[in-house]
C-alpha positions as CSV (number, residue, x, y, z in Angstrom):
1,M,-36.1,-71.0,57.7
2,E,-38.2,-71.8,54.7
3,D,-40.9,-69.5,55.9
4,F,-38.4,-66.7,56.4
5,F,-36.9,-67.2,52.9
6,N,-40.4,-67.1,51.4
7,S,-41.3,-64.0,53.3
8,Y,-38.0,-62.3,52.3
9,T,-38.5,-63.3,48.7
10,E,-42.0,-62.0,48.7
11,D,-40.8,-58.6,50.0
12,L,-37.7,-58.4,47.8
13,M,-39.2,-59.5,44.4
14,P,-41.4,-56.4,43.9
15,L,-38.3,-54.2,44.5
16,I,-36.2,-56.3,42.2
17,I,-38.9,-56.1,39.5
18,Q,-39.4,-52.4,40.0
19,H,-35.7,-51.4,39.9
20,G,-34.9,-54.0,37.3
21,L,-37.5,-52.4,35.0
22,S,-36.1,-49.0,35.8
23,V,-32.6,-50.2,35.0
24,I,-33.7,-51.7,31.7
25,G,-35.7,-48.6,30.9
26,A,-32.7,-46.4,31.7
27,I,-30.4,-48.5,29.4
28,L,-33.0,-48.4,26.6
29,I,-33.3,-44.6,27.0
30,L,-29.5,-44.2,27.1
31,I,-29.1,-46.3,23.9
32,A,-31.9,-44.5,22.1
33,G,-30.5,-41.1,23.1
34,W,-27.0,-42.0,21.9
35,I,-28.3,-43.2,18.6
36,L,-30.6,-40.2,18.2
37,A,-27.7,-37.9,19.1
38,G,-25.5,-39.4,16.4
39,W,-28.3,-39.3,13.8
40,A,-29.1,-35.7,14.6
41,K,-25.4,-34.7,14.4
42,R,-25.1,-36.3,10.9
43,K,-28.3,-34.8,9.8
44,V,-27.3,-31.3,10.9
45,I,-23.9,-31.6,9.3
46,D,-25.4,-32.8,6.0
47,R,-27.9,-29.9,6.0
48,A,-25.3,-27.3,6.9
49,Q,-22.9,-28.5,4.2
50,K,-25.6,-28.0,1.6
51,A,-26.6,-24.6,2.9
52,E,-24.9,-21.8,1.0
53,N,-24.9,-19.3,3.9
54,V,-23.2,-21.5,6.4
55,D,-19.4,-21.4,6.5
56,D,-17.5,-24.8,6.4
57,T,-15.8,-23.9,9.7
58,L,-19.1,-23.8,11.5
59,V,-20.4,-27.1,10.2
60,P,-18.7,-29.5,12.7
61,I,-19.4,-27.1,15.6
62,L,-23.1,-27.1,14.9
63,G,-23.2,-30.9,14.6
64,Q,-21.3,-31.4,17.9
65,T,-23.5,-28.9,19.7
66,V,-26.7,-30.7,18.7
67,K,-25.1,-34.0,19.8
68,V,-24.1,-32.8,23.2
69,F,-27.5,-31.2,23.8
70,I,-29.3,-34.4,23.1
71,I,-26.9,-36.4,25.3
72,I,-27.5,-34.0,28.2
73,V,-31.3,-34.4,27.8
74,T,-30.9,-38.2,27.6
75,I,-28.9,-38.2,30.9
76,L,-31.5,-36.2,32.6
77,A,-34.2,-38.6,31.4
78,V,-32.2,-41.5,32.7
79,L,-31.9,-39.9,36.1
80,G,-35.6,-39.2,36.1
81,Q,-36.2,-42.9,35.4
82,F,-34.6,-43.7,38.8
83,G,-36.7,-41.0,40.6
84,V,-34.0,-38.4,40.8
85,E,-35.3,-34.9,41.0
86,T,-33.9,-33.4,37.8
87,T,-35.1,-29.9,38.5
88,S,-32.4,-29.3,41.1
89,I,-29.8,-30.7,38.7
90,V,-30.9,-28.3,36.0
91,A,-30.8,-25.4,38.4
92,V,-27.2,-26.4,39.5
93,L,-26.1,-26.7,35.8
94,G,-27.7,-23.3,35.1
95,A,-25.9,-21.7,38.0
96,S,-22.6,-23.4,37.0
97,A,-23.0,-22.2,33.4
98,L,-23.7,-18.7,34.7
99,A,-20.6,-18.7,36.9
100,V,-18.4,-20.0,34.0
101,G,-20.0,-17.5,31.7
102,L,-19.2,-14.6,34.0
103,A,-15.6,-15.8,34.5
104,L,-15.1,-16.3,30.7
105,Q,-17.3,-13.5,29.4
106,G,-14.5,-12.1,27.2
107,T,-13.8,-15.5,25.7
108,L,-17.5,-16.3,25.3
109,S,-18.1,-12.9,23.6
110,N,-15.4,-13.8,21.1
111,I,-17.0,-17.2,20.4
112,A,-20.5,-15.6,20.0
113,A,-19.0,-13.0,17.6
114,G,-17.1,-15.7,15.7
115,V,-20.4,-17.6,15.3
116,M,-22.1,-14.5,14.0
117,L,-19.3,-13.8,11.5
118,L,-19.5,-17.4,10.3
119,I,-23.3,-17.3,9.9
120,L,-23.8,-13.8,8.5
121,R,-20.5,-13.8,6.5
122,P,-19.8,-10.1,6.0
123,F,-16.6,-11.3,4.4
124,K,-14.9,-14.5,3.5
125,I,-11.4,-15.9,3.3
126,G,-9.4,-14.0,0.7
127,D,-11.4,-10.8,0.8
128,A,-9.7,-7.4,1.2
129,V,-11.4,-5.7,4.2
130,S,-11.1,-2.7,6.4
131,V,-12.0,-3.5,10.0
132,G,-12.1,-0.5,12.3
133,G,-9.5,1.3,10.1
134,T,-7.3,-1.8,9.9
135,M,-6.9,-3.0,6.3
136,G,-5.8,-6.4,5.2
137,I,-6.6,-9.7,3.5
138,V,-8.6,-12.3,5.4
139,D,-6.7,-15.5,6.0
140,A,-8.9,-17.4,8.5
141,I,-12.1,-16.9,10.6
142,G,-11.9,-18.8,13.8
143,L,-14.2,-19.0,16.9
144,F,-11.9,-16.7,18.9
145,T,-9.9,-14.6,16.4
146,T,-10.0,-13.4,12.8
147,E,-6.6,-13.7,11.1
148,L,-5.5,-11.2,8.4
149,H,-2.4,-10.0,6.7
150,S,-1.8,-6.4,5.7
151,F,-1.0,-5.4,2.2
152,D,2.7,-5.2,3.1
153,N,2.4,-8.8,4.5
154,I,2.3,-8.2,8.2
155,G,0.2,-10.8,10.2
156,I,-2.8,-9.4,12.1
157,S,-4.8,-11.3,14.7
158,M,-8.0,-9.5,15.8
159,P,-10.4,-10.8,18.5
160,N,-13.8,-11.6,17.0
161,S,-15.6,-9.3,19.5
162,K,-13.6,-6.4,18.2
163,V,-14.3,-7.3,14.5
164,W,-18.0,-7.8,15.1
165,G,-18.4,-4.7,17.2
166,T,-16.9,-2.2,14.7
167,E,-17.5,-1.1,11.1
168,I,-16.6,-3.6,8.5
169,Q,-15.8,-2.5,4.9
170,N,-15.5,-5.4,2.4
171,L,-13.4,-4.1,-0.4
172,S,-13.8,-7.2,-2.4
173,Q,-17.6,-7.7,-2.1
174,F,-18.5,-6.3,-5.5
175,E,-17.0,-6.9,-8.9
176,T,-16.5,-3.3,-9.8
177,R,-15.3,-0.2,-7.8
178,R,-14.7,3.5,-8.4
179,V,-11.3,5.0,-8.4
180,D,-11.4,8.4,-6.7
181,M,-8.7,10.9,-7.6
182,E,-8.2,14.7,-7.3
183,I,-6.0,16.4,-9.8
184,A,-4.8,20.0,-9.3
185,I,-3.9,22.5,-12.0
186,S,-2.7,26.1,-11.8
187,Y,-5.1,29.0,-11.9
188,G,-3.5,30.2,-15.1
189,D,-4.2,27.0,-17.0
190,N,-7.2,26.3,-19.2
191,M,-9.7,24.1,-17.2
192,D,-11.4,22.7,-20.3
193,K,-8.1,21.8,-21.9
194,A,-7.0,20.0,-18.7
195,I,-10.3,18.1,-18.6
196,D,-10.0,17.0,-22.2
197,L,-6.5,15.8,-21.6
198,I,-7.6,13.7,-18.6
199,R,-10.5,12.2,-20.7
200,E,-7.9,11.3,-23.4
201,V,-5.9,9.4,-20.7
202,L,-9.0,7.6,-19.5
203,A,-10.0,6.6,-23.0
204,E,-6.5,5.1,-23.6
205,D,-6.8,2.6,-20.7
206,E,-8.8,-0.5,-21.4
207,R,-9.3,-1.3,-17.7
208,I,-11.7,1.6,-17.4
209,L,-15.4,0.7,-17.8
210,E,-17.6,2.6,-20.2
211,E,-20.6,2.1,-17.8
212,P,-20.9,3.8,-15.4
213,E,-19.4,6.7,-17.4
214,P,-16.2,8.2,-15.8
215,L,-16.7,11.6,-14.1
216,V,-14.2,14.4,-14.8
217,A,-15.3,17.8,-13.4
218,V,-14.0,20.8,-11.5
219,S,-14.7,20.1,-7.8
220,S,-13.3,23.1,-6.0
221,L,-11.1,26.2,-6.1
222,G,-8.2,25.7,-3.6
223,N,-5.8,28.1,-2.1
224,S,-3.3,27.6,-4.8
225,S,-4.9,25.4,-7.4
226,V,-8.1,24.4,-9.3
227,E,-9.1,20.9,-8.2
228,I,-10.4,18.5,-10.9
229,R,-12.3,15.4,-9.6
230,V,-11.6,12.2,-11.6
231,R,-13.9,9.2,-11.0
232,P,-13.5,6.2,-13.4
233,W,-14.9,2.7,-12.7
234,T,-13.0,-0.5,-13.1
235,E,-12.9,-4.1,-11.9
236,T,-12.1,-4.5,-8.3
237,K,-8.8,-6.3,-8.9
238,N,-7.6,-3.3,-11.0
239,V,-8.3,-0.5,-8.5
240,W,-4.8,0.2,-7.2
241,P,-2.8,-0.6,-10.4
242,L,-5.1,1.7,-12.4
243,R,-4.8,4.5,-9.8
244,Y,-1.0,4.4,-10.0
245,A,-1.0,4.2,-13.8
246,L,-3.4,7.1,-14.2
247,T,-1.5,9.3,-11.8
248,K,1.7,8.8,-13.8
249,R,0.0,9.1,-17.2
250,I,-1.9,12.3,-16.4
251,K,1.2,14.0,-15.1
252,E,3.0,13.0,-18.3
253,K,0.1,14.2,-20.4
254,F,0.1,17.6,-18.7
255,D,3.8,18.0,-19.2
256,E,3.4,17.3,-22.9
257,N,0.7,19.9,-23.3
258,G,1.9,22.7,-21.0
259,V,-0.5,22.2,-18.2
260,T,1.1,22.7,-14.8
261,I,0.5,21.1,-11.4
262,P,1.3,23.9,-8.9
263,F,3.3,23.8,-5.7
264,P,1.5,25.1,-2.6
265,Q,2.0,28.8,-2.6
266,R,0.9,32.0,-0.9
267,D,0.9,35.6,-2.2
268,V,2.5,38.0,0.4
269,H,1.8,41.7,-0.1
270,L,4.1,44.2,1.7
271,F,2.9,47.7,2.4
272,Q,5.4,50.4,3.3
273,K,4.2,53.2,5.6
274,T,5.5,56.7,4.8
275,K,6.6,58.9,7.7
């Protein structure tokens, strides 16, 4: 019996030592990987918060992504410590990710577009934008949708893939903007007089910038009127109030000085045939 026990012990001890070392190594790898994942997450979050071109919404997502990636690598290393073939596991994970990606390609495209919007930041919260012809104020930029409200306070929720895949006009990006107006006068009115009156109106308004100099010039000869192009510059916040005020004041100025804004009209000539 003693000989059997000694023989059994001699056969078992190498296995115990081998697997025991593997278990200890796996535990150490797991602990080190967990600590490294937490450290990397904190480091990424700290760097991202200091970076000016990274949106605050993206910071926790970046940190969590780095942590999950390191944990996955750690688990694969632990399995490799026990002699498990990790290549097949990676292949299975890749195939699973591909299947999930195909099933959720619409959702994933929104996430990818959301990440691009948060990184490149073509607009920020509070900006007035025109996205594919839809105008509004940006309320939130999420991973799936971008939330806006229109100028008449109607909520708009747009998928990020639609926002990223179309033309984006940021109306609030620059401090100054140009106000584009077309003013019509009758053919019988003096064009130079009308231009001088418009310049007087522009000079009276303190919201109009001296540089760049406002443009006032005849732009075209229409069917029933002479078109005068008016292009003053102002601060972005004053664009619409200034436009409304100038439209009203120019009309009043014309009325005071006998300059007319014509109605659309056509001249009809009748010819009578004689028998």
